[in-house]
N, C-alpha and C positions, 0 to 999 in steps of 0.2 A: 647813391651818387657819390658819397664821400669816399667809398672804397675805390671806386673807379678813378677818381681824381687822384687820390694817393698812389696808385698803381701807376698812372700815367706819369706823375711827378717822379716816382721811383725809376721808371724806364729813362726819363730824361736825365736823372742823376747817374745812372748806370751808363748811359752813352757819353756823358762827360768824363766819367772815370776812365772809359775806354779811349777817348780822345787824349786824356793826360798820359796814358800808358803809350799809346802810339806816338805822341809827339815828343815825350820826354826820353823815352827808352828805345823806340824803334823807328825814329825818323830817317836814320841813314841805314837801316837794316832792310833786308828784302820785304818784309811786311810793310814797313813805312814807305818805301819806295813804290811798291804796288798801290798802297792805298791812296797816296797823294800824287801819283804820276810824276815822280821826281827822277832826275838823273843822279847818279851817285856824287858827282861834283857839286852840283848845286846843294844836295842834301848835306854833304860834308861842310859845305860853307856856311849853311843857315842853321845847322843843328842847335846852337845856343839859342837862337831866337825862337826856334820850334819848342825848345825846352821850356822857355819863358812863357810861351802861348799855352803849353800843355799845363803848366802851373795855374794859370788863370782858369782853365777849364776845371781843374781841381778844385779851385775856390768856389765855382758855380756849383759843382757837385755837392760841396761841403754845405753851402747854404740852402740847397734843396733838402738835403738830409736834416740840417738843423730844423728848417720848417716842418718837415715831417715828424721830428722828434717832439715838437711843441704840441701836436694834436691840434685841436681847434685854434688855439692861441697862435700857432704858425701859419695861419692863412695869409696873413700880410707879408710875412717873409717869402712864402711860396710865390705870391703874386709878384712881388718886387724881384725875386731872383729870375722867375720865368720871363719877366719883361726884359731883364737884362739878357738872358739867353736870346730871346727873339731879336732883340736890338743887334747883338753880336752876330747872329745868324743872317740877318738882312744885310748888315755891313759886309760880312764875309761874302755873300752872295753877290753883292754890288762891286766888291773890289778884288775877289780872288777866283771864286768858282761858283756858278749858279747852282750847282748840286747841294751847296751848304744850306741853301734855303730849304731844301727838302729833308736833308740829314739833320740839321741842327735846329732851324727855326720851326719847322712844321710840327715835329713832336711836341714842343714847347707851346705852339699856339693850342694844340689839342688839349695838352694839360691844364694850360691857363683857363681855357673855356670850361673845362671840367671843374677846376677849383672855384671859379666865380659861379658856376651853376649849383655847386653843392652848399 
């Protein structure tokens, strides 16, 4: 079960690294415009805010990698960071787009359940 939990945590970390890249570097590029359904004018006006948001996603990924690197001693770190990811995903779903619940929060819920069960 520990291997499955660590794999799920790794997937969540990789997702957040992807979000970092999208938000920091591609927000106002065709990939970012398509991914977030933005028009170029809005993307241009909000790209500094998106870069800031991307940086936060990077911190979430870093926390998960840190927890993974600690082995068994990192369980509390993984639980805390996954809870943060879930909270951010639920907030995003309530305030921005419902799809955030499925793209961000749900993988973290699965990873958290596996971490707690292992």
